[in-house]
C-alpha positions in Angstrom: 26.3 52.8 1.2 27.2 56.5 2.3 23.7 57.5 2.5 22.8 54.2 4.8 25.8 55.2 6.9 24.5 58.9 7.2 21.0 57.8 8.1 22.2 55.2 10.7 24.4 57.9 12.4 21.5 60.3 12.4 19.0 57.8 14.0 21.4 56.4 16.5 22.3 59.8 17.7 18.6 60.9 17.9 17.6 57.8 19.8 20.7 57.5 22.1 21.4 61.1 22.9 17.8 62.3 23.7 15.0 59.4 23.6 16.7 56.4 25.3 18.9 58.2 27.7 15.7 59.8 29.2 13.7 56.6 29.0 16.4 54.2 30.5 17.6 56.4 33.4 14.2 57.9 34.0 12.2 54.6 34.1 15.1 52.7 35.7 14.9 55.1 38.8 10.9 54.7 38.7 11.2 50.9 38.9 13.7 51.1 41.5 11.5 53.1 43.6 8.3 51.1 42.9 10.2 47.9 43.6 11.6 49.6 47.0 15.2 49.3 45.7 14.9 45.6 45.2 18.3 45.3 43.4 19.9 46.5 46.6 17.6 45.1 49.4 17.4 41.6 47.8 21.0 41.0 46.7 21.5 38.2 49.2 18.3 36.5 48.4 19.7 36.7 44.7 22.9 34.8 45.5 20.9 32.3 47.5 18.6 31.5 44.8 21.4 30.9 42.2 22.3 27.6 44.1 18.6 26.5 44.3 17.3 24.0 41.9 20.2 23.8 39.4 18.4 20.9 37.9 15.9 21.3 35.1 12.3 19.9 35.8 10.5 18.0 33.5 8.7 20.9 31.9 11.5 23.3 31.6 15.3 24.1 32.1 16.6 25.1 35.4 16.9 28.7 36.8 20.7 28.4 36.6 20.7 27.2 33.1 18.1 30.2 32.0 20.4 32.5 33.7 23.3 31.0 31.8 21.5 31.6 28.5 20.8 35.0 29.2 24.3 35.6 30.5 25.9 34.1 27.4 24.1 36.5 25.4 25.0 39.4 27.8 28.7 38.4 28.2 29.9 38.7 24.6 31.7 41.6 22.7 29.9 44.2 24.6 32.1 43.4 27.5 35.3 43.3 25.3 35.0 45.3 22.3 31.9 47.3 23.3 33.7 48.7 26.5 36.9 49.6 24.7 34.8 51.5 22.0 32.9 53.4 24.7 36.1 54.5 26.3 37.9 55.3 23.0 34.9 57.5 21.9 33.5 58.9 25.2 36.7 58.9 27.4 37.3 57.1 30.5 34.0 58.8 31.8 32.0 56.4 29.8 32.9 53.9 32.4 30.9 55.8 35.0 27.8 55.8 32.9 28.0 52.2 32.1 28.1 51.5 35.9 25.1 53.8 36.5 22.9 52.3 33.8 23.5 48.9 35.5 22.7 50.0 38.9 19.3 51.4 38.3 18.9 49.4 35.4 19.0 45.9 37.2 15.5 47.1 38.7 14.3 47.3 35.0 15.6 43.7 34.5 13.7 42.5 37.4 10.5 43.7 36.1 10.8 42.4 32.7 11.9 38.9 33.5 9.3 38.6 36.3 6.5 39.6 33.6 8.0 37.2 31.3 7.8 34.4 33.8 4.2 35.2 34.9 3.1 35.3 31.1 5.1 32.4 29.9 3.5 29.6 27.9 3.8 25.9 27.7 5.9 24.5 24.7 5.8 20.6 24.8 8.2 19.9 27.8 9.7 23.4 28.1 8.4 27.0 28.3 8.8 30.0 26.4 8.0 33.6 26.6 9.3 37.3 26.6 8.0 40.7 25.9 6.1 39.5 22.6 4.1 37.2 24.8 3.4 39.4 27.5 2.5 42.2 24.8 -0.3 40.0 23.5 -1.4 38.4 26.4 -1.7 41.1 29.1 -1.9 44.1 26.8 -4.1 42.3 24.2 -1.8 44.0 21.7 -0.6 41.3 19.4 0.5 43.8 16.7 2.8 45.2 19.3 4.3 41.7 20.3 4.6 41.0 16.4 6.6 44.3 16.0 8.8 43.5 18.9 9.2 39.9 17.7 10.2 41.0 14.2 12.8 43.5 15.7 14.4 41.0 18.2 14.7 38.5 15.5 16.6 40.9 13.3 18.6 42.6 16.0 19.8 39.6 17.7 19.5 36.7 15.2 21.2 38.7 12.5 22.6 42.0 13.5 24.2 41.2 16.8 25.3 37.9 15.6 27.2 39.6 12.9 28.7 41.8 15.4 29.8 38.8 17.5 31.3 37.0 14.4 33.0 40.3 13.2 34.7 40.3 16.8 35.8 36.7 16.9 37.3 37.3 13.1 39.2 40.4 14.1 40.6 38.8 17.5 41.9 35.6 15.6 43.2 37.4 12.7 45.1 39.8 14.8 46.4 36.9 17.0 46.9 34.1 14.6 46.7 35.5 11.1 43.9 33.2 10.1 42.3 33.7 6.8 38.8 35.5 7.3 37.2 33.3 5.0 38.2 30.2 6.9 37.1 31.6 9.8 33.7 32.4 8.6 33.3 29.0 7.3 34.4 27.4 10.5 32.2 29.6 12.7 29.2 28.9 10.5 29.4 25.3 10.6 29.8 25.3 14.4 26.9 27.8 14.7 24.7 25.2 12.7 25.4 22.3 14.5 24.3 23.9 17.8 21.4 25.8 16.7 19.8 23.0 15.1 20.1 21.1 18.3 17.3 23.0 20.1 17.0 24.8 23.4 18.4 21.9 25.4 21.6 22.0 23.5 21.8 25.8 23.8 21.3 25.5 27.5 24.0 22.5 27.7 26.6 24.6 26.0 25.8 27.9 27.7 25.9 26.2 31.4 29.5 25.0 30.5 31.2 28.0 28.5 29.7 30.8 30.8 31.1 30.2 34.1 34.5 29.2 32.9 35.3 31.9 30.3 34.0 34.6 32.9 35.8 33.3 35.8 39.0 33.1 33.7 38.6 36.6 32.2 38.0 38.3 35.7 40.9 36.5 37.4 43.4 38.0 34.6 42.0 41.4 35.5 42.2 41.1 38.9 45.9 40.1 38.5 46.4 43.3 36.5 44.6 45.5 39.1 46.5 43.9 41.9 49.9 44.3 40.4 49.0 48.0 39.6 47.1 48.6 42.9 49.0 51.9 43.4 47.6 53.3 40.1 43.9 52.2 40.7 42.8 55.3 42.6 44.1 57.5 40.0 42.1 55.4 37.4 39.1 55.6 39.7 39.4 59.5 39.8 40.0 59.8 36.2 36.6 57.8 35.5 34.7 60.4 37.7 36.2 63.6 36.6 35.8 62.6 32.9 32.2 61.4 33.5 31.2 64.9 34.7 33.6 66.8 32.1 36.1 67.9 34.7 38.6 66.6 32.5 38.8 66.2 28.7 40.8 63.1 27.6 40.3 61.1 24.5 37.1 62.9 23.6 35.6 62.5 27.1 33.1 65.5 27.4 30.3 64.6 29.2 28.0 64.2 26.2 29.9 61.8 24.7 30.7 60.1 27.9 27.2 59.6 28.8 25.9 58.6 25.0 28.7 56.0 24.7 28.5 54.6 28.2 24.9 54.2 28.4 24.6 52.8 24.6 27.5 50.4 25.2 26.2 49.6 28.8 22.8 48.4 27.4 24.6 46.6 24.8 26.2 44.6 27.3 23.7 44.0 30.1 20.5 44.3 28.0 18.6 45.7 31.1 15.3 46.9 29.5 16.1 45.9 26.1 13.5 42.9 26.4 16.2 40.2 25.3 17.0 38.5 28.8 13.2 38.0 29.5 13.2 35.5 26.6 15.7 33.4 28.4 14.0 33.9 31.9 10.8 32.5 30.8 12.3 29.1 30.0 13.2 28.4 33.6 10.9 26.0 35.8 10.7 28.0 39.1 8.0 27.8 41.8 7.5 31.7 41.7 8.2 34.2 39.2 10.0 36.6 41.5 12.8 34.0 41.6 13.9 34.2 38.1 13.4 38.1 38.1 15.9 38.4 41.0 18.3 35.9 39.4 18.2 37.9 36.2 18.6 41.3 37.7 21.9 39.9 39.5 22.9 38.9 35.8 23.1 42.6 35.1 25.5 43.3 38.0 27.7 40.4 37.1 27.8 41.6 33.7 28.5 45.4 33.9 30.1 45.6 37.5 32.1 42.9 37.3 33.2 41.6 33.5 32.8 45.2 31.8 34.7 46.8 34.9 37.3 44.2 34.3 37.9 45.4 30.7 37.8 48.7 31.6 40.6 48.6 34.3 42.6 46.5 31.7 42.6 49.4 29.2 42.8 52.3 31.6 45.4 50.9 33.4 47.4 50.2 30.2 47.2 54.0 29.2 46.4 53.1 25.7 43.0 54.6 25.6 44.4 57.7 24.1 46.1 55.9 21.1 43.4 56.6 18.8 42.6 52.9 18.3 39.0 52.6 17.5 38.8 48.8 16.7 37.4 47.5 20.2 38.8 44.3 20.4 42.2 45.3 18.8 42.3 48.0 21.8 41.6 45.4 24.5 44.1 42.9 23.0 46.9 45.6 22.7 46.2 46.6 26.4 46.4 42.9 27.7 49.7 42.5 25.9 50.9 45.8 27.3 50.5 44.4 30.5 51.2 40.7 30.5 53.2 39.9 27.5 52.4 38.7 24.1 50.9 35.4 25.3 47.8 37.5 26.7 46.7 38.6 23.4 46.4 34.7 22.4 44.7 34.1 25.7 42.4 36.9 24.6 41.6 35.5 21.3 40.5 32.3 23.3 38.2 34.1 25.6 36.9 36.4 22.8 35.9 33.2 20.7 34.2 31.8 23.7 32.6 34.9 24.7 31.3 35.9 21.4 30.3 32.3 20.3 28.4 31.5 23.5 26.5 35.1 22.6 25.8 34.0 19.3 24.1 30.8 20.7 22.1 32.8 23.3 21.0 35.4 20.5 20.0 32.9 18.3 17.7 31.4 21.0 16.1 34.9 21.6 15.3 35.2 17.9 14.2 31.7 17.7 11.4 32.0 20.4 10.1 35.0 18.7 10.0 33.5 15.4 7.8 31.0 17.0 5.5 33.7 18.5 4.9 34.9 15.0 4.2 31.5 13.7 5.1 28.4 15.2 6.0 26.6 12.0 9.3 24.3 11.8 9.9 25.2 8.3 9.9 29.2 9.2 12.4 28.3 12.0 14.7 26.1 9.7 14.8 28.9 7.2 15.5 31.5 9.9 18.3 29.3 11.2 19.9 29.1 7.8 19.7 33.0 7.8 21.4 33.3 11.0 24.3 30.9 9.7 24.6 33.4 6.7 24.8 36.2 8.8 27.4 34.8 10.9 29.7 34.4 7.6 28.5 38.0 6.4 29.6 39.5 10.0 33.0 37.7 9.8 33.8 39.6 6.5 31.9 42.9 7.1 32.9 46.3 7.9 32.9 46.9 11.8 31.3 50.2 12.1 28.5 49.7 9.8 27.7 46.2 11.9 27.7 48.1 15.1 25.7 51.1 14.0 23.1 48.7 12.3 23.0 46.9 15.8 22.6 50.1 17.8 19.8 51.2 15.8 17.7 48.0 16.1 18.7 47.6 19.7 17.3 51.2 20.3 13.8 50.5 18.7 13.3 47.3 20.7 14.2 48.8 24.0 11.5 51.8 23.3 8.8 49.2 22.5 9.5 46.9 25.5 10.1 49.8 28.0 6.6 51.2 27.1 5.2 47.7 27.6 6.8 47.1 31.0 5.8 50.4 32.4 2.1 49.6 31.8 2.6 46.1 33.1 4.7 46.8 36.2 2.0 46.6 38.5 1.9 42.9 38.0 5.5 42.5 38.8 5.3 44.9 42.2 2.4 42.7 43.4 4.3 39.5 42.6 7.4 40.9 44.7 5.1 41.7 47.5 3.6 38.2 47.4 7.0 36.7 47.4 8.2 38.8 50.5 5.2 37.8 52.3 5.7 34.0 51.8 9.4 34.5 52.5 8.8 36.4 55.7 6.6 33.5 56.8 9.4 30.9 56.3 7.9 29.7 53.3 9.4 28.6 50.0 7.4 31.0 47.9 5.0 29.5 45.4 2.8 31.2 42.8 -0.5 30.7 41.3 -2.5 32.4 38.7 -4.8 33.5 41.5 -2.0 34.8 43.6 -2.7 38.5 42.1 -6.0 39.9 41.4 -6.5 41.1 37.9 -4.3 38.6 36.2 -5.5 37.3 32.8 -4.6 35.0 30.1 -2.0 33.3 32.4 -1.5 29.7 31.3 1.7 28.1 33.0 0.7 28.7 36.7 -1.8 26.1 37.8 -4.6 27.3 40.1 -4.2 27.2 44.1 -6.5 25.0 46.1 -9.6 27.0 47.1 -8.1 27.4 50.6 -4.9 29.2 49.6 -6.7 31.6 47.1 -5.8 34.6 49.1 -5.7 37.3 46.2 -3.3 40.2 46.6 -4.6 43.6 45.1 -2.4 45.3 42.8 -1.4 48.8 43.3 
């Protein structure tokens, strides 16, 4: 085990302190420029689209349900334990780097989710798709798609679900003293009931849990900030000073702040990782850009709202210098210090909802990629059993090992997906231009396989009538 832990530490340091920092920030800025700052210029359109078509169609689930599935995966332990770990290891400055990766990463999220919509495939009465699908169809590289599918299935279905189960167990044990083995059994049973129910059940559960849990948590954070309003400017100053190494608090040197902030930021908002596009592809919308914009908004909500809530709860408590490295315990202690012992119990419930919704969303990502490799019911059912087993394992495993394993696979996934969307980005930019042109003409944008010149192997978008076939050249 020592050798494995040493290897994981070495590999994660290489990936996160060198390769991925350059790729995520560099490509995020590139996509921001190529999309003409879509995440800022079209934020009003993003909110407008959230209210459009909240009911699923005959062929797929609604855009809001797809948003909830991806947000269910995003909004999990990364927002609670992950933020706390970033602050304890990287100092308050890690929060700034989490914000930065969200601001520029939302353009990356737009590109990957728009591509997932363009190259989605029909799956009975629904749709499925994601990076593996656009790697095979647009790049003609099935080997690349299979590699990605294997990585995401291991990362989300197995490693990340172990992380989520680990956090649920830690929280319930700290608050109620429950036996870990009992928690593992209960979690495994509930997980099995939901994931054997299929995508419609996943969507239904996510649509209920996500808005409720996120809203309650943000309200608590706002209450703490309002009651400590005089200290908020000092906390903001601490974040910015620590981010650039002007002050060293709790290991907050600039390198540690950057690495932990970006690592935990990506774990939380998943921009560029290639996970959210799997949910984005399931939505039934009239134009791929609609779901791209909605998924871009999800990055803002996840990091700028929910992660920031956790950050301010911890930093206002002053406990970030306590040396506590168990992320969820630090967040619970901070809440209890601000609101009293009842807050720890409240957080335990929120943690359960956050983390369990992530287990549900994570499983769906894995399932759609298992089906990409081999669409076989037996293979899917075997994988479901493995997922349930990993939920039980994660409930009992050591925290640091589980997080390090998840970090490694997450990093490898992100690298493969970032290469693919860089090569295919031109189709997302052309789709965005087509969408803007139709909106400017007062139309409800509609997309066809002939809308962009050069599109191949697109099967989910019916051809337009002959008089509507005005092709848009890609640049």
